[in-house]
PLY file of the C-alpha trace (Angstrom):
ply
format ascii 1.0
element vertex 216
property float x
property float y
property float z
element edge 215
property int vertex1
property int vertex2
end_header
15.47 -12.36 5.39
12.53 -10.84 7.56
12.71 -7.30 8.22
13.41 -7.07 11.82
12.63 -4.05 14.61
15.35 -1.42 14.23
16.39 -2.57 10.78
16.87 -0.01 8.42
14.05 -0.11 6.00
14.49 -0.60 2.18
14.81 2.47 0.25
13.30 2.20 -3.16
11.90 4.71 -6.36
8.52 4.04 -6.83
5.45 5.77 -8.64
2.48 6.71 -6.77
-0.73 8.48 -7.37
1.10 11.82 -6.86
4.05 11.09 -8.84
7.70 9.42 -8.44
9.40 9.07 -5.01
12.77 8.24 -3.41
11.19 6.33 -0.09
13.80 7.72 2.27
14.06 11.27 0.93
10.13 11.07 1.07
10.61 10.30 4.68
12.79 13.15 5.49
12.73 13.65 9.26
9.14 12.77 10.12
7.72 9.68 11.57
6.34 7.52 8.95
3.25 4.82 8.66
3.29 2.70 5.42
0.21 0.42 5.37
-0.13 -1.99 2.66
-3.08 -3.63 1.14
-3.61 -6.47 -1.75
-6.19 -4.59 -4.10
-7.89 -1.39 -5.03
-11.45 -1.40 -5.09
-11.76 -4.02 -2.31
-14.46 -3.55 0.72
-12.04 -3.87 3.89
-9.21 -1.40 2.22
-11.72 1.06 1.38
-12.96 1.66 5.08
-9.48 1.37 6.18
-8.05 4.12 3.67
-11.00 6.18 4.44
-10.18 6.28 8.41
-6.24 7.29 7.62
-8.16 10.15 5.78
-10.47 10.87 8.83
-7.11 10.88 10.91
-5.32 13.38 8.90
-5.16 15.90 11.93
-3.65 13.60 14.17
-0.87 12.46 12.00
0.22 16.07 11.62
-0.15 16.76 15.36
2.37 13.57 15.92
4.85 14.78 13.06
3.94 11.73 11.20
3.64 11.16 7.30
1.08 8.12 5.98
1.66 6.74 2.82
-0.33 3.69 1.52
0.72 0.86 -1.04
-1.34 -0.96 -3.00
-0.38 -3.93 -5.59
-2.10 -1.96 -8.60
-1.21 0.85 -10.75
-0.95 4.73 -10.04
-4.01 5.16 -12.42
-6.19 2.69 -10.37
-5.40 4.54 -7.08
-6.36 7.81 -8.48
-9.96 6.08 -9.81
-10.17 4.39 -6.20
-9.64 7.40 -4.11
-12.85 8.79 -5.33
-14.67 5.71 -3.88
-12.64 6.14 -0.52
-14.09 9.84 -0.10
-17.61 8.67 -0.85
-17.49 5.85 1.69
-15.60 7.71 4.21
-16.40 11.70 3.74
-13.01 12.50 3.96
-10.27 13.07 1.03
-7.58 10.63 1.14
-4.82 13.39 0.35
-1.93 11.09 1.29
0.07 9.07 -1.90
-0.25 5.51 -2.47
2.48 3.49 -3.96
1.82 1.63 -6.98
3.20 -1.62 -6.49
2.05 -3.44 -9.50
5.56 -4.98 -10.10
5.80 -6.57 -6.28
9.27 -4.79 -5.60
8.07 -3.20 -2.53
5.79 -6.33 -1.07
8.97 -8.32 -1.72
11.54 -5.92 0.03
9.35 -5.63 2.88
8.73 -9.50 2.98
5.14 -9.66 2.53
5.77 -11.63 -0.36
8.00 -14.40 -1.19
10.65 -13.85 -4.09
8.79 -16.25 -6.50
5.50 -14.43 -6.22
3.80 -12.84 -9.55
0.50 -11.74 -10.35
-1.50 -14.13 -12.50
-3.99 -13.10 -15.14
-7.46 -12.55 -13.42
-6.21 -12.35 -10.35
-8.22 -11.80 -7.06
-7.20 -10.27 -3.68
-5.92 -13.61 -2.43
-3.15 -13.86 -4.98
-1.48 -11.01 -2.72
-3.34 -11.40 0.60
-0.46 -11.45 2.64
0.00 -7.84 1.65
-1.64 -6.43 4.66
0.76 -4.83 7.15
1.50 -1.92 8.87
5.15 -0.57 9.30
5.66 2.46 11.62
9.13 3.93 10.74
11.35 6.26 13.10
12.85 9.46 11.30
16.31 7.36 11.44
14.50 5.13 8.77
14.53 1.98 10.84
11.37 -0.01 11.44
9.94 0.47 15.11
6.84 -1.59 14.47
4.91 -3.89 12.14
1.85 -5.45 12.18
-0.02 -8.02 9.68
-3.65 -8.35 9.26
-5.97 -11.10 7.31
-7.92 -9.77 4.57
-11.09 -10.58 6.80
-10.03 -8.27 9.72
-10.13 -4.41 9.55
-7.31 -2.93 11.19
-7.88 -0.89 14.34
-6.36 2.36 13.44
-7.01 3.76 17.31
-4.41 1.39 18.21
-1.60 1.91 15.61
-2.15 6.00 16.93
-1.66 4.44 20.62
1.23 2.41 19.23
2.72 5.73 17.54
1.94 7.54 20.74
4.12 4.96 23.05
6.86 4.72 20.12
7.18 8.42 20.33
7.12 8.45 24.15
9.61 5.75 24.67
11.93 7.44 22.19
12.79 9.70 25.36
14.09 6.74 27.30
11.20 4.85 29.00
8.79 2.18 28.30
5.22 2.02 28.41
3.31 -0.43 30.01
0.00 -2.56 28.73
-2.91 -0.48 27.32
-0.93 2.38 27.98
-2.48 5.62 27.12
-1.10 9.37 26.64
-0.87 11.04 30.16
-0.46 7.55 31.92
2.82 6.72 34.12
5.35 5.11 32.11
8.37 2.43 33.06
11.71 3.48 33.77
13.82 0.56 31.98
15.47 -2.03 34.44
18.87 -1.25 32.87
18.61 2.24 34.62
19.67 2.16 38.57
17.26 3.72 41.13
20.20 6.58 41.49
20.35 7.36 37.69
16.42 7.47 38.06
16.08 9.62 40.55
18.54 11.96 39.04
16.70 11.59 35.46
13.35 11.59 36.41
12.64 12.77 40.00
10.00 10.78 41.84
8.87 7.21 40.81
7.17 4.45 42.14
8.47 1.03 42.91
6.25 -1.60 42.44
8.73 -4.56 42.20
12.44 -4.44 41.81
12.29 -4.31 38.22
9.07 -2.68 37.40
9.13 0.95 38.49
6.89 3.76 36.97
6.96 7.65 36.96
5.54 10.59 35.03
5.61 10.74 31.33
8.76 12.83 30.31
7.23 16.08 28.70
0 1
1 2
2 3
3 4
4 5
5 6
6 7
7 8
8 9
9 10
10 11
11 12
12 13
13 14
14 15
15 16
16 17
17 18
18 19
19 20
20 21
21 22
22 23
23 24
24 25
25 26
26 27
27 28
28 29
29 30
30 31
31 32
32 33
33 34
34 35
35 36
36 37
37 38
38 39
39 40
40 41
41 42
42 43
43 44
44 45
45 46
46 47
47 48
48 49
49 50
50 51
51 52
52 53
53 54
54 55
55 56
56 57
57 58
58 59
59 60
60 61
61 62
62 63
63 64
64 65
65 66
66 67
67 68
68 69
69 70
70 71
71 72
72 73
73 74
74 75
75 76
76 77
77 78
78 79
79 80
80 81
81 82
82 83
83 84
84 85
85 86
86 87
87 88
88 89
89 90
90 91
91 92
92 93
93 94
94 95
95 96
96 97
97 98
98 99
99 100
100 101
101 102
102 103
103 104
104 105
105 106
106 107
107 108
108 109
109 110
110 111
111 112
112 113
113 114
114 115
115 116
116 117
117 118
118 119
119 120
120 121
121 122
122 123
123 124
124 125
125 126
126 127
127 128
128 129
129 130
130 131
131 132
132 133
133 134
134 135
135 136
136 137
137 138
138 139
139 140
140 141
141 142
142 143
143 144
144 145
145 146
146 147
147 148
148 149
149 150
150 151
151 152
152 153
153 154
154 155
155 156
156 157
157 158
158 159
159 160
160 161
161 162
162 163
163 164
164 165
165 166
166 167
167 168
168 169
169 170
170 171
171 172
172 173
173 174
174 175
175 176
176 177
177 178
178 179
179 180
180 181
181 182
182 183
183 184
184 185
185 186
186 187
187 188
188 189
189 190
190 191
191 192
192 193
193 194
194 195
195 196
196 197
197 198
198 199
199 200
200 201
201 202
202 203
203 204
204 205
205 206
206 207
207 208
208 209
209 210
210 211
211 212
212 213
213 214
214 215
């Protein structure tokens, strides 16, 4: 069964390059971004890990932990981090899960149950392990995105989506292309009377499309 929005994410114990973790315990009360990769020492993934490292202060501002998962060993992860730092100029100090038994990739529905890693494998053997999962402090999946191996992920959009999720958790929605500081949408399930009491002034564009200032 696919992992759907608002489903509890799987819990697991796993080795990382920083030691063993229990995933739900590691999440604690934080937001989490789990981003997956089909193989260490690959060009696109190396650039992505570098950008995640460069955004360290942005994750901290949002109370968010980041964790990678790659279908290789913890020892390979430790070696790969040297390349990531060399390429990006930033230290990737977040953990990377060692998913060489494919347990996490299958639990998050990135690979079928019968998948295995053949001898002499290439990234193509685990190509679908190219996803981003944003997880709330309630341990529920809030957003997921899957990319092909040839397209590097846009982490500016991932930060924007995280901002939107954290803002919408306050009882609003965000319009297309929304950025922090812009007006938000009042859900259609909220009456005009309740909207006035909760948000104060708002603009009615259509009976079902009303905008107001983002809650503090």
